[in-house]
N, CA, C and O of each residue as an XYZ file, in Angstrom:
420
protein
N       0.690     -1.191     -0.019
C       0.592     -0.056      0.145
C       0.998      1.069     -0.160
O       1.910      1.503      0.543
N       0.441      2.034     -1.408
C       1.503      3.461     -0.975
C       1.360      4.196      0.403
O       0.278      4.004      0.958
N       2.105      4.865      0.946
C       1.768      5.777      2.507
C       1.112      6.980      2.027
O       0.128      7.448      2.598
N       1.746      7.601      0.770
C       0.956      8.465      0.552
C      -0.587      9.098      0.229
O      -1.009     10.227     -0.022
N      -1.105      7.955      0.351
C      -2.590      7.825     -0.534
C      -3.067      8.429      0.761
O      -3.770      9.439      0.733
N      -2.577      7.626      2.355
C      -3.264      7.960      3.444
C      -3.482      9.383      3.772
O      -4.503      9.780      4.334
N      -2.015     10.523      3.228
C      -2.345     11.836      3.792
C      -3.211     12.472      2.947
O      -3.416     12.197      1.765
N      -3.976     13.796      3.958
C      -5.103     14.684      3.609
C      -4.460     15.511      2.901
O      -3.337     15.209      2.495
N      -4.898     16.442      2.675
C      -4.766     17.726      1.744
C      -4.874     19.059      3.029
O      -5.768     19.027      3.874
N      -3.890     20.103      2.990
C      -4.241     20.536      4.442
C      -5.438     21.420      4.050
O      -6.062     21.665      3.017
N      -5.475     21.799      5.388
C      -6.897     22.422      5.831
C      -6.172     24.137      5.179
O      -5.060     24.635      4.999
N      -7.479     24.486      5.031
C      -7.476     25.904      4.586
C      -7.029     26.673      5.469
O      -7.499     26.374      6.567
N      -6.142     27.769      5.510
C      -5.787     28.488      7.128
C      -7.356     29.457      7.098
O      -8.098     30.045      6.311
N      -7.180     29.061      8.809
C      -8.534     30.173      9.194
C      -8.325     31.629      9.024
O      -7.375     32.411      9.018
N      -9.785     31.668      8.870
C      -9.755     33.373      8.256
C      -9.987     34.050      9.486
O     -10.764     33.281     10.051
N      -9.773     35.133     10.350
C     -10.051     36.096     11.301
C     -11.580     36.187     11.471
O     -12.365     36.630     10.633
N     -11.838     35.763     12.529
C     -13.443     36.581     12.766
C     -13.990     37.754     12.704
O     -13.466     38.666     13.343
N     -15.145     37.993     11.937
C     -15.636     39.416     11.460
C     -16.493     39.844     13.040
O     -17.104     38.926     13.587
N     -16.495     40.786     13.488
C     -17.816     40.828     14.334
C     -18.748     41.185     13.533
O     -18.455     42.060     12.718
N     -20.146     40.621     13.522
C     -21.455     41.174     13.098
C     -21.307     42.788     12.695
O     -20.457     43.562     13.135
N     -22.361     43.078     11.744
C     -22.255     44.261     12.199
C     -23.891     44.106     12.688
O     -24.773     43.327     12.328
N     -23.859     45.616     14.027
C     -24.968     45.676     13.620
C     -26.375     46.425     13.546
O     -26.240     47.649     13.532
N     -27.352     46.091     13.508
C     -28.247     47.017     12.381
C     -28.517     47.789     12.864
O     -28.987     47.746     14.001
N     -28.240     49.331     11.870
C     -28.509     50.579     12.121
C     -29.618     51.071     12.144
O     -29.627     52.232     11.735
N     -30.839     50.566     12.540
C     -32.014     51.427     12.264
C     -32.716     50.460     13.448
O     -32.571     49.308     13.860
N     -33.804     51.955     13.832
C     -34.918     51.196     14.483
C     -36.304     51.879     14.220
O     -36.382     53.064     13.895
N     -37.346     51.099     14.371
C     -38.439     51.598     13.600
C     -39.429     52.326     14.840
O     -39.492     51.723     15.912
N     -40.218     53.658     14.675
C     -40.754     54.010     15.222
C     -42.054     53.760     14.656
O     -42.253     53.925     13.452
N     -43.413     53.171     15.861
C     -44.140     52.287     15.139
C     -45.384     52.690     16.032
O     -46.351     51.948     16.203
N     -45.225     54.148     16.666
C     -46.989     54.654     17.083
C     -47.336     55.670     16.085
O     -48.047     56.484     16.675
N     -47.225     55.928     15.193
C     -48.365     56.083     14.279
C     -48.518     55.262     12.956
O     -48.642     55.861     11.888
N     -48.508     53.443     13.037
C     -49.019     52.975     12.424
C     -50.045     53.265     11.694
O     -50.668     54.262     12.059
N     -50.423     52.717     10.782
C     -49.558     51.707      9.975
C     -48.662     52.783      8.816
O     -48.441     52.392      7.670
N     -48.064     54.579      9.457
C     -47.085     55.466      9.003
C     -45.765     55.134      9.790
O     -45.460     55.926     10.681
N     -45.047     54.182      9.589
C     -43.954     54.280      9.945
C     -42.447     55.254     10.049
O     -42.050     56.011      9.163
N     -42.013     55.088     10.892
C     -40.559     56.206     10.401
C     -39.378     54.883     11.139
O     -39.439     54.085     12.074
N     -38.486     55.212     10.203
C     -37.175     54.346     10.073
C     -36.449     54.996      9.671
O     -36.166     55.615      8.645
N     -35.917     54.681     11.263
C     -34.208     56.039     11.889
C     -32.952     55.436     11.980
O     -32.644     54.458     12.662
N     -32.208     56.146     11.186
C     -30.634     55.747     11.171
C     -30.404     55.648     12.579
O     -30.245     56.794     13.000
N     -30.312     54.800     13.513
C     -29.676     55.291     14.975
C     -28.409     54.474     15.018
O     -28.236     53.728     15.981
N     -27.224     54.573     13.754
C     -26.396     54.584     13.830
C     -24.783     55.327     13.726
O     -24.816     56.173     14.620
N     -24.484     55.343     13.580
C     -22.945     56.457     13.477
C     -22.703     56.668     12.245
O     -22.463     57.849     11.996
N     -22.669     55.817     11.194
C     -22.288     56.698      9.398
C     -23.529     56.647      8.842
O     -24.569     56.077      9.171
N     -23.199     57.398      7.880
C     -24.326     58.157      7.090
C     -24.228     56.339      5.715
O     -23.309     55.686      5.221
N     -25.992     56.271      5.667
C     -26.162     54.887      4.973
C     -26.665     55.638      3.537
O     -27.576     56.451      3.379
N     -25.897     55.161      2.732
C     -26.278     55.732      1.077
C     -26.917     54.273      0.586
O     -26.779     53.158      1.089
N     -27.911     54.837     -0.964
C     -28.544     53.494     -1.743
C     -29.629     53.206     -0.414
O     -30.075     52.079     -0.631
N     -30.056     53.576      0.474
C     -31.310     53.221      0.771
C     -32.816     53.484      0.330
O     -33.385     54.556      0.122
N     -33.296     52.152      0.250
C     -34.622     51.854     -0.915
C     -35.201     50.684      0.280
O     -34.507     49.876      0.897
N     -36.900     50.914      0.390
C     -37.713     50.180      1.102
C     -38.953     49.764      0.216
O     -39.962     50.285     -0.259
N     -38.311     48.517      0.258
C     -39.567     47.870     -0.643
C     -40.301     46.923      0.534
O     -39.984     46.994      1.721
N     -41.576     45.816     -0.114
C     -42.764     45.758      0.496
C     -42.742     43.992     -0.163
O     -42.541     43.561     -1.299
N     -42.960     43.501      0.774
C     -43.366     42.015     -0.097
C     -44.648     41.177      0.616
O     -43.998     40.574      1.470
N     -45.542     40.900      0.749
C     -46.971     40.457      0.744
C     -48.166     41.269      0.186
O     -47.794     41.669     -0.918
N     -49.411     41.697      0.424
C     -50.366     41.492     -0.182
C     -50.544     43.733     -0.176
O     -51.399     44.292     -0.863
N     -49.639     44.440      0.642
C     -49.988     45.528      1.172
C     -49.758     45.908      0.165
O     -49.704     45.311     -0.910
N     -49.490     47.657      0.588
C     -49.317     48.431     -0.653
C     -48.149     49.269      0.434
O     -48.116     49.343      1.662
N     -47.227     49.847     -0.660
C     -46.393     50.896      0.406
C     -46.044     52.275     -0.777
O     -45.908     52.323     -1.999
N     -46.005     53.085      0.110
C     -45.861     54.410      0.019
C     -45.083     54.999      0.792
O     -45.427     55.203      1.957
N     -43.776     55.431      0.282
C     -42.318     55.783      0.785
C     -41.883     56.990      0.833
O     -42.253     57.706     -0.098
N     -41.309     57.389      1.506
C     -40.369     58.972      1.067
C     -38.873     58.519      1.725
O     -38.500     58.494      2.898
N     -38.135     58.152      0.388
C     -36.735     57.716      0.182
C     -35.502     58.816     -0.141
O     -35.149     59.272     -1.228
N     -35.011     59.055      1.124
C     -33.595     60.015      0.326
C     -32.863     58.840      0.156
O     -33.181     57.715      0.542
N     -31.651     59.249     -0.574
C     -30.824     58.132     -1.436
C     -29.743     58.664     -0.119
O     -28.731     57.971     -0.229
N     -29.653     59.235      0.584
C     -28.811     58.938      1.890
C     -29.381     59.410      3.473
O     -30.194     60.312      3.671
N     -29.065     58.993      3.985
C     -29.766     59.355      5.537
C     -28.888     59.523      6.447
O     -28.553     58.386      6.783
N     -28.403     60.162      6.956
C     -27.437     60.539      8.294
C     -27.256     60.390      9.235
O     -27.790     61.347      9.795
N     -26.674     59.587     10.185
C     -26.956     59.733     11.639
C     -27.832     60.237     12.554
O     -27.503     61.254     13.165
N     -29.226     59.553     12.835
C     -30.207     60.465     13.365
C     -31.163     60.745     12.396
O     -32.148     61.386     12.763
N     -31.068     60.355     11.094
C     -32.213     61.127      9.940
C     -32.810     59.744      9.850
O     -32.457     58.805     10.564
N     -33.725     59.692      8.934
C     -34.691     58.720      8.874
C     -35.676     58.619      7.698
O     -35.778     59.434      6.780
N     -36.161     57.847      7.816
C     -37.419     57.555      6.290
C     -38.713     57.351      6.222
O     -38.999     57.297      7.418
N     -39.678     57.203      5.651
C     -40.676     57.194      6.347
C     -41.770     56.352      5.205
O     -41.946     56.845      4.091
N     -42.240     55.474      5.476
C     -43.036     54.591      5.239
C     -44.947     54.195      5.434
O     -45.296     53.511      6.396
N     -45.634     54.538      4.770
C     -46.808     53.838      4.500
C     -47.594     52.648      4.225
O     -47.873     52.160      3.130
N     -47.900     52.266      5.371
C     -48.524     50.658      4.207
C     -49.609     50.363      4.580
O     -49.908     50.309      5.773
N     -50.558     50.068      3.439
C     -51.733     50.019      3.546
C     -52.257     48.538      2.762
O     -51.542     47.971      1.935
N     -53.397     48.110      3.106
C     -53.845     46.847      2.934
C     -54.655     46.064      3.910
O     -54.710     46.430      5.085
N     -55.143     45.246      3.582
C     -56.302     44.808      4.715
C     -56.008     43.962      6.003
O     -56.552     43.890      7.105
N     -54.991     43.385      5.455
C     -54.242     42.592      7.135
C     -52.227     42.744      7.125
O     -51.647     41.661      7.208
N     -51.582     43.660      7.056
C     -50.421     44.247      6.974
C     -49.578     43.074      7.940
O     -48.645     42.353      7.587
N     -50.199     43.151      9.172
C     -49.574     42.813     10.072
C     -49.396     40.787     10.148
O     -48.746     39.935     10.754
N     -50.550     40.898      9.004
C     -50.324     39.051      8.472
C     -49.782     38.865      7.480
O     -49.599     37.652      7.383
N     -49.473     39.281      6.806
C     -48.787     39.072      5.228
C     -48.186     40.660      4.896
O     -48.660     41.119      3.857
N     -47.453     41.347      5.440
C     -46.293     42.261      4.911
C     -45.070     42.235      5.788
O     -44.999     42.133      7.012
N     -44.014     42.364      4.774
C     -42.882     42.690      5.217
C     -42.321     43.855      4.611
O     -42.485     44.223      3.448
N     -41.562     44.468      5.615
C     -41.041     45.563      4.855
C     -39.495     45.345      4.508
O     -38.848     45.100      5.525
N     -38.685     45.373      3.255
C     -37.368     45.490      3.674
C     -36.301     46.024      3.358
O     -35.934     45.952      2.186
N     -35.499     46.722      4.354
C     -34.700     48.100      4.198
C     -33.136     47.587      3.608
O     -32.256     46.900      4.125
N     -33.230     48.144      2.524
C     -31.558     48.044      1.913
C     -30.736     49.210      2.008
O     -31.030     50.372      1.728
N     -29.641     48.727      2.452
C     -28.727     49.829      1.968
C     -26.885     49.560      2.069
O     -26.411     48.438      2.246
N     -26.196     50.587      1.944
C     -24.890     50.610      1.957
C     -24.228     51.310      3.335
O     -24.485     52.493      3.555
N     -23.612     50.766      3.999
C     -22.710     51.559      4.745
C     -21.250     52.100      3.674
O     -20.971     51.742      2.530
N     -20.548     53.056      4.574
C     -19.721     53.352      3.752
C     -18.497     52.507      3.270
O     -17.888     52.878      2.266
N     -18.114     51.388      3.947
C     -17.309     50.467      3.025
C     -17.727     49.521      1.720
O     -16.963     48.681      1.245
N     -19.194     49.818      1.172
C     -20.022     49.470      0.193
C     -20.451     48.766      0.307
O     -21.259     48.670     -0.617
N     -20.562     47.493      1.346
C     -21.085     46.506      1.033
C     -22.324     46.476      1.092
O     -22.578     47.676      0.993
N     -23.593     45.801      1.211
C     -24.759     45.879      1.013
C     -25.558     45.302      1.975
O     -25.138     44.176      2.242
N     -26.707     45.662      2.716
C     -27.033     44.979      3.137
C     -28.767     44.631      2.934
O     -29.328     44.849      1.860
N     -29.381     44.147      3.959
C     -30.700     44.131      3.906
C     -31.524     43.879      5.213
O     -31.221     42.884      5.871
N     -32.471     44.635      5.621
C     -32.897     44.032      6.934
C     -34.857     43.919      6.665
O     -35.690     44.518      5.985
N     -34.851     43.031      7.440
C     -36.542     42.619      7.130
C     -37.268     43.039      8.886
O     -36.842     42.849     10.025
N     -38.625     43.723      8.285
C     -39.271     44.425      9.348
C     -40.558     43.693      8.638
O     -41.126     43.676      7.545
N     -40.699     42.911     10.351
C     -41.969     42.709     10.506
C     -43.369     43.517     10.922
O     -43.439     43.479     12.150
N     -44.494     44.224     10.369
C     -45.478     44.523     10.522
C     -46.663     43.720     11.976
O     -47.823     44.110     12.113
C-alpha cells in the first residue's frame, strides 16, 4: 500500500472572524400604519431603499442618503398588513457592502 494515499490535503488557513454588523435602524411604530425608520448608527447610509413583500401597498419617501439620526417614512395600506406583509430595507454603509433588513409589521 502506498503511504502517500493516506495523507489528507492541508486544511485551508483559518480566516479571522469579523464581528457581526449591528443593524443601524430602529422603527418608530407609534403612528402605524405610518412608520418612521430611523438611522440609529454612527455612519451615513447610502442607496437606502424600502420595498414590500406581501399583499399590502407601500408609499415611501426615500432619501438616497440617510445621515445618523435621519429617517425614512413608509406608509403601508392593506387589509391585514400584520399578517401578510414585510418591509425590506436595503442600504450601503461607507465600506460599500450591501445589507438588507426585514421588518415584520
